[in-house]
C-alpha positions as CSV (number, residue, x, y, z in Angstrom):
1,M,-16.4,-13.3,-16.5
2,F,-19.7,-11.7,-17.5
3,T,-21.5,-13.8,-14.8
4,M,-19.2,-12.3,-12.1
5,L,-20.0,-8.8,-13.2
6,E,-23.8,-9.3,-12.8
7,Y,-23.3,-8.8,-9.1
8,D,-23.0,-5.4,-7.6
9,F,-20.4,-6.5,-5.0
10,M,-18.2,-8.0,-7.7
11,R,-18.3,-4.7,-9.8
12,N,-17.5,-2.8,-6.6
13,A,-14.6,-5.2,-5.9
14,F,-13.1,-4.9,-9.4
15,A,-13.5,-1.1,-9.4
16,A,-12.0,-0.6,-5.9
17,S,-9.1,-3.0,-6.5
18,A,-8.3,-1.2,-9.8
19,V,-8.1,2.2,-8.0
20,V,-6.0,0.8,-5.2
21,A,-3.8,-1.4,-7.3
22,L,-2.8,1.4,-9.8
23,L,-2.1,3.7,-6.9
24,A,-0.2,1.1,-4.9
25,G,1.9,0.0,-7.9
26,T,2.9,3.6,-8.7
27,V,3.6,4.7,-5.2
28,G,5.3,1.4,-4.3
29,Y,7.8,1.8,-7.1
30,F,9.2,5.0,-5.6
31,L,9.0,3.4,-2.1
32,V,11.2,0.5,-3.3
33,M,13.5,2.8,-5.2
34,R,14.1,4.9,-2.0
35,G,14.6,1.8,0.1
36,Q,11.7,2.6,2.5
37,T,9.7,-0.6,2.2
38,F,9.8,-1.3,5.9
39,A,8.4,2.2,6.6
40,G,5.4,1.4,4.4
41,H,4.8,-1.7,6.4
42,A,4.9,0.2,9.6
43,L,2.3,2.6,8.3
44,S,-0.1,-0.2,7.8
45,H,0.2,-1.3,11.4
46,V,-0.3,2.3,12.5
47,G,-3.5,2.3,10.4
48,F,-4.8,-0.7,12.3
49,A,-4.6,1.2,15.6
50,G,-6.2,4.2,14.0
51,A,-9.1,2.2,12.5
52,T,-9.9,0.4,15.7
53,G,-9.6,3.7,17.6
54,A,-12.0,5.4,15.3
55,V,-14.5,2.6,15.8
56,L,-14.2,3.0,19.5
57,I,-15.3,6.6,19.4
58,G,-18.0,6.0,16.9
59,L,-16.4,6.9,13.5
60,A,-15.9,4.9,10.4
61,P,-12.7,2.8,10.3
62,L,-11.6,4.5,7.0
63,Y,-11.4,7.9,8.8
64,G,-9.1,6.4,11.5
65,L,-7.0,4.7,8.8
66,V,-6.4,7.9,6.9
67,A,-5.8,10.1,9.9
68,S,-3.4,7.7,11.7
69,T,-1.4,6.7,8.6
70,V,-1.0,10.3,7.4
71,A,0.2,11.4,10.9
72,G,2.6,8.4,10.9
73,G,3.9,9.3,7.4
74,I,4.6,12.9,8.5
75,V,6.5,11.8,11.6
76,M,8.5,9.3,9.6
77,G,9.2,11.9,6.9
78,L,10.5,14.4,9.5
79,M,12.9,11.7,10.7
80,G,14.5,11.9,7.3
81,A,17.8,9.9,7.0
82,R,17.5,8.7,10.5
83,L,14.8,6.4,9.3
84,Q,17.2,4.5,7.1
85,G,18.3,1.3,8.8
86,S,16.2,1.9,12.0
87,D,14.8,-1.6,11.9
88,V,14.6,-1.9,15.7
89,A,12.7,1.4,16.1
90,I,10.3,0.7,13.3
91,G,9.8,-2.9,14.6
92,S,8.9,-1.4,18.0
93,I,6.4,0.9,16.3
94,L,4.8,-2.2,14.6
95,A,4.4,-4.0,17.8
96,L,3.0,-1.0,19.7
97,A,0.5,-0.2,16.9
98,L,-0.8,-3.8,16.9
99,G,-1.0,-3.7,20.7
100,L,-3.0,-0.5,20.7
101,G,-5.3,-2.0,18.1
102,M,-6.0,-5.0,20.3
103,L,-6.5,-2.7,23.3
104,F,-9.1,-0.7,21.5
105,L,-10.9,-3.9,20.4
106,H,-10.9,-5.0,24.1
107,F,-13.0,-2.0,24.9
108,F,-15.3,-2.4,21.9
109,T,-15.8,-6.1,21.6
110,S,-18.8,-5.9,19.3
111,Y,-16.3,-4.9,16.5
112,A,-14.1,-7.9,17.1
113,T,-15.9,-10.1,14.5
114,Q,-14.7,-7.7,11.8
115,V,-11.1,-7.6,12.9
116,T,-10.2,-10.4,10.4
117,A,-11.3,-8.3,7.5
118,L,-9.3,-5.4,8.8
119,L,-6.1,-7.5,9.2
120,F,-6.4,-9.5,6.1
121,G,-8.8,-7.5,3.9
122,N,-12.0,-8.4,2.1
123,V,-12.3,-6.7,-1.2
124,L,-15.6,-8.5,-1.9
125,S,-17.3,-6.5,0.9
126,V,-16.4,-3.0,-0.4
127,E,-19.6,-0.9,-0.5
128,A,-20.4,2.0,-2.8
129,D,-19.5,4.7,-0.1
130,T,-16.1,3.1,0.5
131,L,-15.5,2.9,-3.3
132,H,-16.2,6.6,-3.7
133,A,-13.8,7.4,-0.8
134,L,-11.1,5.2,-2.4
135,I,-11.6,7.1,-5.7
136,V,-11.1,10.4,-4.0
137,L,-8.0,9.1,-2.2
138,G,-6.6,7.8,-5.5
139,V,-7.2,11.0,-7.4
140,L,-5.7,13.1,-4.5
141,C,-2.6,10.9,-4.3
142,A,-2.1,10.9,-8.1
143,I,-2.2,14.7,-8.2
144,L,0.2,15.1,-5.2
145,L,2.6,12.5,-6.7
146,A,2.6,14.3,-10.0
147,C,3.4,17.6,-8.3
148,I,6.5,16.2,-6.6
149,A,7.6,13.6,-9.1
150,R,10.6,15.5,-10.5
151,P,12.1,16.6,-7.2
152,L,11.2,13.2,-5.7
153,V,13.2,11.3,-8.4
154,F,16.1,13.8,-8.1
155,A,16.2,13.4,-4.3
156,S,15.9,9.6,-4.5
157,T,18.7,9.0,-7.0
158,Q,21.1,11.9,-6.2
159,P,20.3,13.2,-2.7
160,E,23.5,15.1,-2.1
161,L,23.3,16.9,-5.4
162,A,19.6,17.6,-5.0
163,E,20.2,19.1,-1.6
164,A,23.0,21.2,-3.0
165,K,20.7,22.5,-5.7
166,G,18.2,23.6,-3.0
167,V,15.8,20.7,-2.9
168,S,14.6,20.1,0.7
169,L,15.1,16.4,1.3
170,R,13.0,16.6,4.5
171,R,10.1,18.3,2.8
172,I,10.1,15.8,-0.1
173,S,10.3,12.9,2.4
174,V,7.3,14.3,4.4
175,L,5.2,14.8,1.3
176,F,6.1,11.4,-0.2
177,L,5.4,9.4,3.0
178,S,2.1,11.3,3.4
179,I,1.2,10.0,-0.1
180,V,2.4,6.5,0.9
181,A,0.2,6.8,4.0
182,L,-2.9,7.5,1.9
183,A,-2.1,4.7,-0.5
184,T,-1.6,2.4,2.5
185,A,-5.0,3.3,3.8
186,G,-6.5,2.3,0.5
187,C,-4.5,-1.0,0.3
188,I,-5.8,-2.0,3.8
189,Q,-9.3,-2.0,2.4
190,I,-8.3,-4.6,-0.2
191,V,-5.6,-6.8,1.3
192,G,-5.6,-5.9,5.0
193,V,-3.0,-4.6,7.4
194,L,-0.8,-7.7,7.3
195,L,-0.6,-8.0,3.5
196,V,0.1,-4.5,2.4
197,F,3.4,-5.6,0.9
198,T,1.3,-7.7,-1.5
199,L,0.2,-4.7,-3.7
200,M,2.6,-2.0,-2.7
201,I,6.0,-3.8,-2.7
202,G,5.7,-7.1,-4.7
203,P,4.8,-5.5,-8.1
204,A,7.3,-2.7,-7.7
205,A,10.1,-5.1,-6.8
206,A,9.2,-7.3,-9.8
207,A,9.1,-4.3,-12.1
208,R,12.6,-3.3,-11.1
209,H,13.9,-6.7,-12.0
210,M,12.4,-6.3,-15.5
211,T,13.5,-2.8,-16.4
212,S,15.8,0.0,-15.2
213,R,14.0,2.8,-17.0
214,L,11.9,4.9,-14.6
215,G,8.8,5.5,-16.8
216,H,8.6,1.9,-17.9
217,G,9.2,0.6,-14.4
218,V,6.4,2.7,-12.9
219,A,3.9,1.7,-15.6
220,L,4.9,-2.0,-15.3
221,S,4.6,-1.9,-11.5
222,A,1.1,-0.4,-11.8
223,G,0.1,-2.9,-14.5
224,L,1.4,-5.9,-12.5
225,A,-0.5,-4.7,-9.4
226,L,-3.7,-4.3,-11.4
227,S,-3.4,-7.8,-13.0
228,E,-2.7,-9.4,-9.7
229,A,-5.6,-7.7,-8.0
230,W,-8.1,-8.6,-10.7
231,G,-6.7,-12.1,-11.1
232,G,-7.0,-12.7,-7.3
233,I,-10.6,-11.6,-7.3
234,A,-11.5,-13.8,-10.3
235,L,-9.7,-16.8,-8.7
236,A,-11.5,-16.2,-5.4
237,Y,-14.9,-16.1,-7.2
238,Y,-14.3,-19.5,-8.9
239,T,-12.5,-21.3,-6.0
240,D,-14.3,-19.7,-3.0
241,W,-10.8,-19.1,-1.4
242,P,-10.0,-15.7,0.1
243,S,-9.2,-13.1,-2.5
244,S,-6.3,-11.8,-0.3
245,F,-4.6,-15.2,-0.5
246,W,-4.8,-15.3,-4.3
247,I,-3.6,-11.7,-4.7
248,S,-0.6,-12.5,-2.4
249,A,0.1,-15.7,-4.2
250,L,0.1,-14.0,-7.6
251,S,2.3,-11.2,-6.2
252,V,4.9,-13.6,-4.8
253,G,4.8,-15.8,-7.8
254,T,5.4,-12.9,-10.2
255,Y,8.2,-11.6,-8.1
256,L,9.9,-15.0,-7.9
257,A,9.5,-15.5,-11.7
258,T,11.1,-12.1,-12.5
259,L,13.9,-12.8,-10.0
260,S,14.6,-16.2,-11.7
261,V,14.6,-14.6,-15.2
262,R,17.0,-11.9,-14.0
263,Q,19.4,-14.4,-12.5
264,W,19.2,-16.6,-15.6
265,R,20.1,-13.6,-17.9
266,R,23.1,-12.8,-15.7
267,R,24.4,-16.3,-16.1
268,R,24.3,-16.2,-19.8
């Protein structure tokens, strides 16, 4: 363990994954609770188009990621209840976003060698500047989520009563999906566009199998995401296999284990 931490890139990887995992685990819990997991996946694909488009005009990919995902989150939030069950519409957005990303790469072929890292992530290549940007994103998202936490829970668990009490469901949806968009931009830096479910949905789904209490669930989801991210990096260091694979394997394994335990308890 101490040998790993002798290298700057490993320290950056552990620090970046900690910020992103804690954020993804926390935001992901609310995303699962609200039944909007597919929307989160769609935002990652929108981010891919934004990142490649940013490179095409000479900007850093992270700027394109943040701008495109936040714009997508606002649009999805404005859709409100119409987003629920709109699998065909969201699926079309996924396909279009990937297609746009490949089109942008076609016009800027010198970036094509880095597309694998964008699609599947490479936490071991996170540089100091990117780490600082992720910390800023993480702190911003944490503050915003804390500000809307109470009305968000109220609107998620009892939407009709919340609306009757004067809570704007559309405003809460826009704000929350904007936070999800920022968290998604961070996750892409770690696990890539195609594996965002790994840190944002897997730990949250596992946590909901283990407890029904909101506070415990959020903390457990964040803790699971952190342990999976750090465990994946450590296994990647010792096996020389991709860190994204290990993080995904740990996430799926944890989810299946909690699902099995839950089913076993129900049979007793």
